[in-house]
DSSP file (Angstrom, degrees, kcal/mol; ACC not computed):
  #  RESIDUE AA STRUCTURE BP1 BP2  ACC     N-H-->O    O-->H-N    N-H-->O    O-->H-N    TCO  KAPPA ALPHA  PHI   PSI    X-CA   Y-CA   Z-CA
    1    1 A M    >         0   0    0      0, 0.0     3,-1.1     0, 0.0     0, 0.0   0.000 360.0 360.0 360.0  37.1   -0.1    0.0    0.0
    2    2 A T  T 3   +     0   0    0      1,-0.2     0, 0.0     3,-0.0     0, 0.0   0.737 360.0  51.7 -67.4 -22.6    2.9    2.4   -0.7
    3    3 A D  T 3  S+     0   0    0      2,-0.1     2,-0.3     0, 0.0    -1,-0.2   0.218  83.2 118.3 -97.5  14.2    0.9    4.5   -3.1
    4    4 A V    <   -     0   0    0     -3,-1.1     2,-0.4     2,-0.0     0, 0.0  -0.615  46.1-161.9 -83.3 139.7   -2.1    5.0   -0.8
    5    5 A V        -     0   0    0     -2,-0.3     2,-0.5     2,-0.0    47,-0.2  -0.981  10.4-141.5-115.7 132.4   -2.9    8.5    0.3
    6    6 A M  E     -a   52   0A   0     45,-3.0    47,-2.0    -2,-0.4     2,-0.5  -0.846  14.2-171.6 -93.3 128.9   -5.1    9.2    3.3
    7    7 A R  E     -a   53   0A   0     -2,-0.5     2,-0.6    45,-0.2    47,-0.2  -0.973   8.2-159.2-118.3 123.0   -7.7   11.9    3.4
    8    8 A V  E     -a   54   0A   0     45,-2.5    47,-3.0    -2,-0.5     2,-0.4  -0.889  20.2-173.7 -96.9 121.8   -9.4   12.8    6.7
    9    9 A A  E     +a   55   0A   0     -2,-0.6    47,-0.2    45,-0.2    35,-0.0  -0.953  11.5 159.1-126.3 138.5  -12.6   14.5    5.9
   10   10 A R  E     -a   56   0A   0     45,-2.0    47,-2.1    -2,-0.4     2,-0.2  -0.984  33.3-112.3-147.9 161.4  -15.2   16.2    8.1
   11   11 A P  E     -a   57   0A   0      0, 0.0     2,-0.3     0, 0.0    47,-0.2  -0.567  29.7-178.3 -92.3 163.2  -17.8   18.7    8.0
   12   12 A T        -     0   0    0     45,-2.4     3,-0.3    -2,-0.2    47,-0.2  -0.984  32.9-150.1-152.0 151.1  -17.9   22.1    9.6
   13   13 A D  S    S+     0   0    0     -2,-0.3     3,-0.1    52,-0.3     2,-0.1   0.503 101.5  55.5 -90.4  -6.3  -20.1   25.0   10.0
   14   14 A N     >  +     0   0    0      1,-0.1     4,-3.5     2,-0.1     5,-0.4  -0.427  64.7 157.6-120.1  52.2  -17.1   27.4   10.2
   15   15 A L  H  > S+     0   0    0     -3,-0.3     4,-2.0     1,-0.2     5,-0.2   0.848  74.5  44.2 -57.6 -40.0  -15.2   26.5    6.9
   16   16 A E  H  > S+     0   0    0      2,-0.2     4,-1.6     1,-0.2    -1,-0.2   0.906 116.3  45.3 -74.2 -37.8  -13.2   29.7    6.6
   17   17 A V  H  > S+     0   0    0      2,-0.2     4,-2.8     1,-0.2    -2,-0.2   0.951 116.7  46.1 -70.4 -46.8  -12.3   29.9   10.3
   18   18 A I  H  X S+     0   0    0     -4,-3.5     4,-2.6     1,-0.2     5,-0.3   0.897 109.3  53.1 -62.2 -35.1  -11.3   26.2   10.4
   19   19 A A  H  X S+     0   0    0     -4,-2.0     4,-1.6    -5,-0.4    -1,-0.2   0.877 113.7  44.6 -70.8 -30.7   -9.3   26.3    7.2
   20   20 A R  H  X S+     0   0    0     -4,-1.6     4,-2.6     2,-0.2     5,-0.4   0.908 111.8  52.4 -77.1 -39.1   -7.4   29.2    8.6
   21   21 A M  H  X S+     0   0    0     -4,-2.8     4,-4.1     2,-0.2     5,-0.3   0.966 114.6  41.1 -45.9 -60.6   -6.9   27.5   12.1
   22   22 A Y  H  X S+     0   0    0     -4,-2.6     4,-2.3     2,-0.2     6,-1.0   0.921 117.4  48.5 -70.4 -42.7   -5.5   24.3   10.5
   23   23 A A  H  X>S+     0   0    0     -4,-1.6     4,-1.3    -5,-0.3     5,-0.6   0.991 121.2  34.6 -53.1 -61.8   -3.3   26.2    7.9
   24   24 A D  H  <5S+     0   0    0     -4,-2.6    -2,-0.2    -5,-0.2    -3,-0.2   0.921 123.8  43.5 -67.8 -43.6   -1.9   28.6   10.4
   25   25 A G  H  <5S+     0   0    0     -4,-4.1    66,-0.2    -5,-0.4    -3,-0.2   0.838 126.9  26.4 -76.7 -30.3   -1.7   26.2   13.4
   26   26 A L  H  <5S-     0   0    0     -4,-2.3    -1,-0.2    -5,-0.3    -2,-0.2   0.381 105.0-116.1-111.2   2.4   -0.3   23.1   11.8
   27   27 A G  T  <5 +     0   0    0     -4,-1.3    -4,-0.2    -5,-0.3    -3,-0.2   0.797  55.7 164.5  69.9  26.1    1.5   24.8    8.9
   28   28 A F      < -     0   0    0     -6,-1.0     2,-0.3    -5,-0.6    -1,-0.2  -0.435  31.7-135.1 -77.3 152.3   -0.7   23.2    6.2
   29   29 A E  E     -B   46   0A   0     17,-3.6    17,-2.0    -2,-0.1     2,-0.9  -0.689  25.3-107.8 -98.7 154.9   -0.8   24.4    2.7
   30   30 A L  E     +B   45   0A   0     -2,-0.3    15,-0.2    15,-0.2     3,-0.1  -0.813  42.0 173.8 -79.7 112.0   -4.1   25.0    0.7
   31   31 A L  E     -     0   0A   0     13,-2.7     2,-0.3    -2,-0.9    14,-0.2   0.694  62.3 -17.9 -87.2 -27.3   -3.8   22.0   -1.7
   32   32 A G  E     -B   44   0A   0     12,-1.7    12,-2.7     2,-0.0    -1,-0.3  -0.984  55.4-168.4-169.5 164.9   -7.3   22.5   -3.3
   33   33 A E  E     -B   43   0A   0     -2,-0.3     2,-0.3    10,-0.3    10,-0.2  -0.954   5.8-165.1-159.2 157.9  -10.7   24.1   -2.7
   34   34 A F  E     -B   42   0A   0      8,-2.2     8,-2.6    -2,-0.3     2,-0.4  -0.978   8.1-148.7-151.2 154.3  -14.2   23.8   -4.4
   35   35 A V  E    S-     0   0A   0     -2,-0.3     6,-0.2     6,-0.2     3,-0.1  -0.988  75.9 -14.0-128.1 133.6  -17.3   26.0   -4.3
   36   36 A N  E    S+     0   0A   0     -2,-0.4     2,-1.0     1,-0.2     5,-0.2   0.839  74.0 168.4  43.3  52.5  -20.9   24.6   -4.7
   37   37 A H  E >  S-B   40   0A   0      3,-3.0     3,-0.9     1,-0.2    -1,-0.2  -0.816  83.1 -27.9 -91.0  97.9  -19.7   21.3   -5.9
   38   38 A R  T 3  S-     0   0    0     -2,-1.0    -1,-0.2     1,-0.2     3,-0.1   0.821 130.9 -43.4  58.9  34.1  -23.1   19.4   -5.7
   39   39 A G  T 3  S+     0   0    0      1,-0.3    21,-3.1    20,-0.1     2,-0.4   0.424 119.2 109.7  97.4   3.8  -24.1   21.6   -2.9
   40   40 A F  E <   -BC  37  59A   0     -3,-0.9    -3,-3.0    19,-0.2     2,-0.3  -0.913  46.5-162.4-117.7 144.2  -20.7   21.6   -1.0
   41   41 A D  E     + C   0  58A   0     17,-2.4    17,-2.3    -2,-0.4     2,-0.3  -0.799  28.6 159.7-104.1 148.4  -18.0   24.0   -0.4
   42   42 A G  E     -BC  34  57A   0     -8,-2.6    -8,-2.2    -2,-0.3     2,-0.3  -0.985  33.0-144.8-170.8 168.5  -14.6   22.8    0.8
   43   43 A V  E     -BC  33  56A   0     13,-2.2    13,-2.2    -2,-0.3     2,-0.4  -0.971  11.7-150.5-134.2 148.9  -10.9   23.0    1.3
   44   44 A I  E     -BC  32  55A   0    -12,-2.7   -13,-2.7    -2,-0.3   -12,-1.7  -0.992  22.2-174.3-119.2 124.6   -8.1   20.4    1.1
   45   45 A L  E     +BC  30  54A   0      9,-3.1     9,-2.6    -2,-0.4     2,-0.3  -0.851  25.7  92.8-119.1 149.0   -5.1   21.1    3.4
   46   46 A G  E     -BC  29  53A   0    -17,-2.0   -17,-3.6    -2,-0.3     2,-0.4  -0.975  68.8 -57.9 168.0-154.3   -1.9   19.4    3.8
   47   47 A H    >   -     0   0    0      5,-0.6     3,-2.3    -2,-0.3     5,-0.2  -0.998  56.5-101.8-128.6 133.2    1.7   19.3    2.6
   48   48 A T  T 3  S+     0   0    0     -2,-0.4   -17,-0.0     1,-0.3    -2,-0.0  -0.290 107.6   7.6 -59.9 124.9    2.6   18.9   -1.0
   49   49 A G  T 3  S+     0   0    0      1,-0.3    -1,-0.3    -2,-0.1    -3,-0.0   0.249  94.6 132.3  85.6 -12.1    3.7   15.3   -1.6
   50   50 A A    <   -     0   0    0     -3,-2.3    -1,-0.3     2,-0.1    -3,-0.0  -0.343  64.6-124.5 -63.0 153.8    2.7   14.1    1.9
   51   51 A P  S    S+     0   0    0      0, 0.0   -45,-3.0     0, 0.0     2,-0.3   0.150  89.7  50.3 -89.3  18.5    0.6   10.8    1.9
   52   52 A Y  E     +a    6   0A   0    -47,-0.2    -5,-0.6    -5,-0.2     2,-0.3  -0.993  57.1 170.2-148.5 154.7   -2.2   12.5    3.9
   53   53 A H  E     -aC   7  46A   0    -47,-2.0   -45,-2.5    -2,-0.3     2,-0.4  -0.977  27.9-119.6-157.6 164.4   -4.3   15.6    3.9
   54   54 A L  E     -aC   8  45A   0     -9,-2.6    -9,-3.1    -2,-0.3     2,-0.4  -0.878  19.8-162.9-111.3 140.1   -7.4   17.1    5.6
   55   55 A E  E     -aC   9  44A   0    -47,-3.0   -45,-2.0    -2,-0.4     2,-0.4  -0.994   3.7-170.4-120.5 125.9  -10.6   18.0    3.9
   56   56 A F  E     -aC  10  43A   0    -13,-2.2   -13,-2.2    -2,-0.4     2,-0.3  -0.968  10.9-173.3-112.9 136.8  -13.2   20.3    5.5
   57   57 A T  E     -aC  11  42A   0    -47,-2.1   -45,-2.4    -2,-0.4     2,-0.4  -0.915  20.1-159.3-130.5 157.2  -16.5   20.8    4.0
   58   58 A R  E     - C   0  41A   0    -17,-2.3   -17,-2.4    -2,-0.3     2,-0.5  -0.997  14.5-149.3-126.2 123.6  -19.7   22.8    4.3
   59   59 A Q  E >   - C   0  40A   0     -2,-0.4     3,-1.7     3,-0.3   -19,-0.2  -0.819  31.1-111.6 -91.2 128.6  -23.1   21.6    2.8
   60   60 A H  T 3  S+     0   0    0    -21,-3.1     3,-0.1    -2,-0.5    -1,-0.0  -0.422  98.5   6.8 -61.1 128.5  -25.3   24.5    1.8
   61   61 A G  T 3  S+     0   0    0      1,-0.2     2,-0.4    -2,-0.1    -1,-0.3   0.590 109.6 103.2  76.4  12.6  -28.4   24.8    4.0
   62   62 A H    <   -     0   0    0     -3,-1.7     2,-0.4   -49,-0.0    -3,-0.3  -0.994  55.0-154.0-130.3 132.5  -27.2   22.1    6.5
   63   63 A G        -     0   0    0     -2,-0.4   -50,-0.1     1,-0.1    -5,-0.0  -0.863  10.4-175.3-103.7 145.4  -25.7   22.5    9.9
   64   64 A V        -     0   0    0     -2,-0.4    -1,-0.1     1,-0.2     2,-0.1   0.705  22.2-161.7-105.3 -28.0  -23.4   20.0   11.6
   65   65 A G        -     0   0    0      2,-0.0   -52,-0.3     3,-0.0    -1,-0.2  -0.363  40.2 -23.1  77.8-160.9  -22.9   21.4   15.1
   66   66 A Q  S    S-     0   0    0      1,-0.2    52,-0.2    -2,-0.1    51,-0.1  -0.289  81.8 -71.8 -84.8 168.6  -20.0   20.5   17.4
   67   67 A A        -     0   0    0     50,-2.2    -1,-0.2     1,-0.1     3,-0.0  -0.296  42.2-127.9 -61.1 145.6  -17.9   17.5   17.5
   68   68 A P  S    S+     0   0    0      0, 0.0     2,-0.3     0, 0.0    -1,-0.1   0.831  85.8   8.4 -63.7 -34.2  -19.9   14.3   18.8
   69   69 A T    >   -     0   0    0      1,-0.0     3,-0.7    49,-0.0    -2,-0.0  -0.913  68.4-119.2-144.1 165.8  -17.3   13.5   21.5
   70   70 A H  T 3  S+     0   0    0     -2,-0.3    32,-0.5     1,-0.2    33,-0.2   0.459 107.5  69.4 -86.9  -0.3  -14.1   14.9   23.1
   71   71 A D  T 3   +     0   0    0     31,-0.1     2,-0.9    30,-0.1    -1,-0.2   0.193  60.9 110.7-105.7  21.4  -12.3   11.9   21.9
   72   72 A H    <   +     0   0    0     -3,-0.7    48,-1.8    46,-0.2     2,-0.3  -0.833  56.9 177.3 -89.8 109.8  -12.3   12.6   18.1
   73   73 A L  E     -d  120   0B   0     -2,-0.9     2,-0.4    46,-0.1    48,-0.2  -0.781  41.6-156.4-121.1 158.0   -8.6   13.3   17.7
   74   74 A L  E     -d  121   0B   0     46,-0.7    48,-2.7    -2,-0.3     2,-0.5  -0.982  29.3-160.4-109.1 122.7   -5.8   14.0   15.2
   75   75 A V  E     -d  122   0B   0     -2,-0.4     2,-0.4    46,-0.2    48,-0.2  -0.947  11.6-174.9-119.4 126.1   -2.6   12.9   16.7
   76   76 A F  E     -d  123   0B   0     46,-2.5    48,-2.6    -2,-0.5     2,-0.5  -0.990  17.0-143.5-117.3 129.5    0.8   14.2   15.5
   77   77 A Y  E     +d  124   0B   0     -2,-0.4    48,-0.2    46,-0.2    51,-0.2  -0.783  19.7 177.1 -90.5 123.0    4.0   12.8   16.8
   78   78 A V        -     0   0    0     46,-3.4    49,-0.1    -2,-0.5     6,-0.1  -0.937   5.5-174.0-130.0 103.0    6.8   15.5   17.2
   79   79 A P        +     0   0    0      0, 0.0     2,-0.4     0, 0.0    48,-0.2   0.867  59.7  79.2 -77.6 -32.5    9.9   14.0   18.7
   80   80 A E  S  > S-     0   0    0      1,-0.2     4,-2.0    46,-0.1     5,-0.2  -0.628  72.4-143.3 -85.1 130.4   12.1   17.0   19.2
   81   81 A R  H  > S+     0   0    0     -2,-0.4     4,-3.1     1,-0.2     5,-0.2   0.935  95.0  48.3 -64.8 -51.2   11.2   19.0   22.3
   82   82 A G  H  > S+     0   0    0      1,-0.2     4,-2.2     2,-0.2    -1,-0.2   0.902 113.6  47.7 -48.6 -44.4   11.8   22.5   20.9
   83   83 A D  H  > S+     0   0    0      1,-0.2     4,-1.9     2,-0.2    -1,-0.2   0.806 110.1  51.1 -68.3 -31.7    9.9   21.9   17.9
   84   84 A W  H  X S+     0   0    0     -4,-2.0     4,-2.4     2,-0.2    -2,-0.2   0.933 110.2  51.4 -70.1 -41.9    7.0   20.4   19.8
   85   85 A E  H  X S+     0   0    0     -4,-3.1     4,-2.2     1,-0.2     5,-0.2   0.940 111.4  47.2 -63.5 -46.0    6.9   23.5   22.1
   86   86 A R  H  X S+     0   0    0     -4,-2.2     4,-1.6     1,-0.2    -1,-0.2   0.865 112.7  49.5 -61.6 -36.1    6.9   25.8   19.0
   87   87 A R  H  X S+     0   0    0     -4,-1.9     4,-2.3     2,-0.2    -2,-0.2   0.927 109.6  50.4 -69.2 -41.6    4.1   23.8   17.4
   88   88 A C  H  X S+     0   0    0     -4,-2.4     4,-1.7     1,-0.2    -2,-0.2   0.903 112.4  46.3 -65.7 -37.2    2.0   23.9   20.5
   89   89 A A  H  X S+     0   0    0     -4,-2.2     4,-2.3     1,-0.2    -1,-0.2   0.845 109.8  57.1 -71.4 -29.8    2.4   27.8   20.8
   90   90 A R  H  X S+     0   0    0     -4,-1.6     4,-1.7    -5,-0.2    -2,-0.2   0.928 105.9  50.1 -69.0 -43.7    1.6   28.0   16.9
   91   91 A L  H ><>S+     0   0    0     -4,-2.3     5,-2.0     2,-0.2     3,-0.7   0.959 110.9  46.7 -53.5 -57.5   -1.7   26.2   17.7
   92   92 A V  H ><5S+     0   0    0     -4,-1.7     3,-1.7     1,-0.3    -1,-0.2   0.891 109.9  54.6 -55.5 -45.3   -2.7   28.5   20.4
   93   93 A A  H 3<5S+     0   0    0     -4,-2.3    -1,-0.3     1,-0.3    -2,-0.2   0.804 106.4  54.6 -64.9 -27.4   -1.7   31.5   18.2
   94   94 A A  T <<5S-     0   0    0     -4,-1.7    -1,-0.3    -3,-0.7    -2,-0.2   0.446 128.6 -93.6 -80.8  -1.8   -4.1   30.2   15.6
   95   95 A G  T < 5S+     0   0    0     -3,-1.7    -3,-0.2     1,-0.3    -2,-0.1   0.385  78.1 136.4 111.2  -6.5   -7.0   30.0   17.8
   96   96 A F      < -     0   0    0     -5,-2.0     2,-0.5    -6,-0.2    -1,-0.3  -0.383  47.2-133.7 -70.2 156.3   -7.0   26.5   19.2
   97   97 A R  E     -E  114   0B   0     17,-2.5    17,-2.0    -2,-0.0     2,-0.3  -0.961  11.7-126.2-112.2 124.1   -7.6   26.1   22.9
   98   98 A Q  E     +E  113   0B   0     -2,-0.5    15,-0.3    15,-0.2   -10,-0.0  -0.505  39.1 170.6 -71.5 129.4   -5.5   24.0   25.0
   99   99 A V  E     -E  112   0B   0     13,-2.3    13,-0.7    -2,-0.3     2,-0.2  -0.905  41.6 -95.1-135.7 156.4   -7.7   21.5   27.0
  100  100 A P        -     0   0    0      0, 0.0     2,-0.1     0, 0.0    11,-0.1  -0.528  52.9-106.7 -68.9 146.3   -7.1   18.5   29.2
  101  101 A S        -     0   0    0     -2,-0.2   -30,-0.1     1,-0.1     6,-0.1  -0.382  14.3-132.6 -72.6 151.1   -7.3   15.3   27.0
  102  102 A W  S    S+     0   0    0    -32,-0.5    -1,-0.1     1,-0.2   -31,-0.1   0.861 105.1  49.8 -67.0 -40.2  -10.4   13.1   27.5
  103  103 A N  S >  S-     0   0    0    -33,-0.2     3,-1.6     1,-0.1     4,-0.3  -0.931  85.9-147.2-102.8 116.1   -8.1   10.1   27.7
  104  104 A P  T >> S+     0   0    0      0, 0.0     3,-1.1     0, 0.0     4,-0.6   0.578  86.1  81.3 -73.4 -10.0   -5.5   11.1   30.1
  105  105 A Y  H >> S+     0   0    0      1,-0.2     3,-1.1     2,-0.2     4,-0.6   0.886  87.1  57.0 -47.8 -44.8   -2.9    9.0   28.1
  106  106 A W  H <4 S+     0   0    0     -3,-1.6    -1,-0.2     1,-0.3     4,-0.2   0.601  99.8  59.8 -75.7 -12.6   -2.4   11.8   25.7
  107  107 A D  H <4 S+     0   0    0     -3,-1.1    -1,-0.3    -4,-0.3    -2,-0.2   0.694  88.3  74.3 -85.4 -16.7   -1.5   14.2   28.7
  108  108 A D  H << S-     0   0    0     -3,-1.1    -2,-0.2    -4,-0.6    -1,-0.1   0.929 123.8  -0.9 -61.0 -49.3    1.5   12.0   29.7
  109  109 A D  S  < S+     0   0    0     -4,-0.6    16,-3.9    17,-0.0     2,-0.3   0.067 128.8  50.4-130.6  23.0    3.7   13.2   26.7
  110  110 A G  E     - F   0 124B   0     14,-0.3     2,-0.4    -4,-0.2    14,-0.2  -0.869  63.3-127.9-149.5-177.8    1.5   15.5   24.9
  111  111 A R  E     - F   0 123B   0     12,-2.1    12,-2.4    -2,-0.3     2,-0.4  -0.996  20.9-143.9-137.5 143.5   -0.9   18.4   24.8
  112  112 A T  E     -EF  99 122B   0    -13,-0.7   -13,-2.3    -2,-0.4     2,-0.3  -0.869  13.2-168.6-111.8 146.4   -4.4   18.5   23.4
  113  113 A F  E     -EF  98 121B   0      8,-2.4     8,-2.9    -2,-0.4     2,-0.4  -0.950   9.2-146.4-136.7 145.0   -6.0   21.5   21.6
  114  114 A E  E     -EF  97 120B   0    -17,-2.0   -17,-2.5    -2,-0.3     6,-0.2  -0.940   9.3-146.0-120.1 135.2   -9.6   22.1   20.6
  115  115 A D    >   -     0   0    0      4,-2.7     3,-1.8    -2,-0.4   -19,-0.1  -0.305  42.7 -87.3 -90.5-175.4  -10.8   24.0   17.4
  116  116 A V  T 3  S+     0   0    0      1,-0.3    -1,-0.0     2,-0.1   -20,-0.0   0.679 127.2  54.6 -71.7 -17.1  -13.9   26.1   17.2
  117  117 A D  T 3  S-     0   0    0      2,-0.1   -50,-2.2   -51,-0.1    -1,-0.3   0.449 117.8-107.9 -87.8  -6.2  -16.0   22.9   16.3
  118  118 A G  S <  S+     0   0    0     -3,-1.8   -46,-0.2     1,-0.4     2,-0.1   0.319  75.6 133.7  94.7  -7.1  -14.9   21.0   19.3
  119  119 A Y        -     0   0    0     -5,-0.1    -4,-2.7   -48,-0.1    -1,-0.4  -0.470  47.3-130.9 -80.3 155.4  -12.7   18.6   17.4
  120  120 A R  E     -dF  73 114B   0    -48,-1.8   -46,-0.7    -6,-0.2     2,-0.4  -0.821  16.5-162.2-120.6 147.5   -9.2   18.0   19.0
  121  121 A V  E     -dF  74 113B   0     -8,-2.9    -8,-2.4    -2,-0.3     2,-0.5  -0.995  12.4-158.6-124.9 128.4   -5.7   17.9   17.9
  122  122 A V  E     -dF  75 112B   0    -48,-2.7   -46,-2.5    -2,-0.4     2,-0.6  -0.938   4.5-160.1-109.6 128.8   -3.0   16.2   20.0
  123  123 A L  E     -dF  76 111B   0    -12,-2.4   -12,-2.1    -2,-0.5     2,-0.5  -0.976  15.0-159.3-102.0 115.6    0.8   17.0   19.7
  124  124 A Q  E     -dF  77 110B   0    -48,-2.6   -46,-3.4    -2,-0.6     2,-2.2  -0.868  14.4-143.0-100.4 122.7    2.6   14.2   21.1
  125  125 A N  S    S+     0   0    0    -16,-3.9     2,-0.3    -2,-0.5   -48,-0.1  -0.538  71.5  89.0 -85.1  78.5    6.2   14.9   22.2
  126  126 A A  S    S-     0   0    0     -2,-2.2     2,-0.3   -48,-0.1    -2,-0.1  -0.975  80.5-104.3-163.1 158.8    7.4   11.5   21.1
  127  127 A A        -     0   0    0     -2,-0.3     2,-0.4   -48,-0.2   -49,-0.1  -0.704  38.6-117.2 -85.0 143.2    8.7    9.6   18.2
  128  128 A W        -     0   0    0     -2,-0.3     2,-0.5   -51,-0.2     3,-0.1  -0.704  33.3-176.1 -82.4 127.3    6.2    7.3   16.3
  129  129 A D    >>  -     0   0    0     -2,-0.4     4,-1.2     1,-0.1     3,-0.7  -0.837  13.4-174.7-134.1  96.6    7.5    3.6   16.6
  130  130 A G  H 3> S+     0   0    0     -2,-0.5     4,-2.4     1,-0.2     5,-0.2   0.792  85.2  61.3 -54.9 -30.7    5.4    1.3   14.7
  131  131 A A  H 3> S+     0   0    0      1,-0.2     4,-1.9     2,-0.2    -1,-0.2   0.869 102.3  52.6 -67.9 -32.7    7.4   -1.6   16.1
  132  132 A D  H <> S+     0   0    0     -3,-0.7     4,-1.9     1,-0.2    -1,-0.2   0.857 109.3  49.7 -64.8 -35.1    6.3   -0.6   19.6
  133  133 A M  H  X S+     0   0    0     -4,-1.2     4,-2.7     2,-0.2    -2,-0.2   0.897 106.7  53.5 -78.5 -39.6    2.7   -0.6   18.5
  134  134 A S  H  X S+     0   0    0     -4,-2.4     4,-1.9     2,-0.2    -1,-0.2   0.911 109.1  49.6 -57.1 -40.1    2.9   -4.1   16.9
  135  135 A R  H  X S+     0   0    0     -4,-1.9     4,-3.0     2,-0.2    -2,-0.2   0.905 111.5  50.9 -67.5 -37.9    4.3   -5.5   20.1
  136  136 A A  H  X S+     0   0    0     -4,-1.9     4,-2.5     1,-0.2    -2,-0.2   0.950 111.1  46.4 -60.9 -48.1    1.3   -3.7   22.0
  137  137 A V  H  X S+     0   0    0     -4,-2.7     4,-2.0     2,-0.2    -1,-0.2   0.838 112.0  50.0 -72.4 -30.0   -1.2   -5.1   19.8
  138  138 A V  H  X S+     0   0    0     -4,-1.9     4,-2.5     2,-0.2    -1,-0.2   0.936 113.1  49.1 -66.9 -46.1    0.4   -8.7   20.0
  139  139 A T  H  X S+     0   0    0     -4,-3.0     4,-2.7     1,-0.2    -2,-0.2   0.922 110.5  49.3 -60.5 -41.0    0.4   -8.4   23.9
  140  140 A R  H  X S+     0   0    0     -4,-2.5     4,-2.3     1,-0.2    -1,-0.2   0.907 111.1  49.3 -65.1 -39.0   -3.2   -7.2   23.9
  141  141 A R  H  X S+     0   0    0     -4,-2.0     4,-2.5     2,-0.2    -1,-0.2   0.890 110.5  52.1 -63.5 -36.7   -4.3  -10.2   21.7
  142  142 A N  H  X S+     0   0    0     -4,-2.5     4,-2.5     2,-0.2    -2,-0.2   0.897 112.2  44.8 -66.5 -40.8   -2.4  -12.6   24.0
  143  143 A L  H  X S+     0   0    0     -4,-2.7     4,-2.0     2,-0.2    -1,-0.2   0.850 111.8  51.9 -71.1 -29.9   -4.1  -11.2   27.0
  144  144 A H  H  X S+     0   0    0     -4,-2.3     4,-1.8    -5,-0.2    -2,-0.2   0.924 112.1  46.6 -63.5 -44.8   -7.4  -11.3   25.3
  145  145 A A  H  X S+     0   0    0     -4,-2.5     4,-2.2     1,-0.2    -2,-0.2   0.902 111.1  51.7 -65.5 -42.4   -6.7  -15.0   24.4
  146  146 A D  H  X S+     0   0    0     -4,-2.5     4,-2.7     1,-0.2    -1,-0.2   0.908 110.3  49.4 -60.7 -44.7   -5.6  -15.8   27.9
  147  147 A S  H  X S+     0   0    0     -4,-2.0     4,-1.8     2,-0.2    -1,-0.2   0.813 110.6  50.5 -59.8 -35.1   -8.9  -14.2   29.3
  148  148 A C  H  X S+     0   0    0     -4,-1.8     4,-2.3     2,-0.2    -1,-0.2   0.904 110.9  47.6 -80.0 -35.1  -11.1  -16.2   26.8
  149  149 A R  H  X S+     0   0    0     -4,-2.2     4,-2.4     2,-0.2    -2,-0.2   0.950 111.8  52.8 -69.6 -41.8   -9.3  -19.5   27.8
  150  150 A E  H  X S+     0   0    0     -4,-2.7     4,-2.3     1,-0.2    -2,-0.2   0.923 110.6  46.6 -52.0 -49.5   -9.9  -18.5   31.6
  151  151 A L  H  X S+     0   0    0     -4,-1.8     4,-1.7     2,-0.2    -1,-0.2   0.879 111.9  49.7 -61.1 -45.1  -13.5  -18.0   30.9
  152  152 A L  H  < S+     0   0    0     -4,-2.3    -1,-0.2     1,-0.2    -2,-0.2   0.920 110.8  50.3 -64.3 -43.9  -13.9  -21.3   29.0
  153  153 A V  H  < S+     0   0    0     -4,-2.4    -2,-0.2     1,-0.2    -1,-0.2   0.921 109.9  52.4 -56.9 -49.9  -12.2  -23.2   31.8
  154  154 A A  H  <        0   0    0     -4,-2.3    -1,-0.2     1,-0.3    -2,-0.2   0.800 360.0 360.0 -49.1 -40.5  -14.5  -21.5   34.2
  155  155 A L     <        0   0    0     -4,-1.7    -1,-0.3    -3,-0.2    -2,-0.2   0.485 360.0 360.0 -78.0 360.0  -17.7  -22.5   32.4
């Protein structure tokens, strides 16, 4: 899946404000935009050549309101402490509000920021290590299998 590009898309009632917040706060570029495409306006933000981008849309005549939960997150791993601090300050300057994370795990090595729609961005001061995640998934599977065996024995 090396040619796969991920787009995270979500609606907003505040298209212009959200586009500016994410562009300024995360340093994203405007990659594309559309007006009244089948009743929708939208912007696509990201970094040229990156395998991911964000799309924000507004449907004419339809309101979407706030985020459905406090645990809808975009998480970015920023390993270098000084860079992480600068990025955190940049989010606040762009209009994000720093908030305690719903899941306290993200407060251990990160900070959580909320946009005007109530959606949250976490800047994690750590390097992403996919190998660690693979081990964690295997450990969880083994724990789950052990629990299932114990349950079957008990029955």
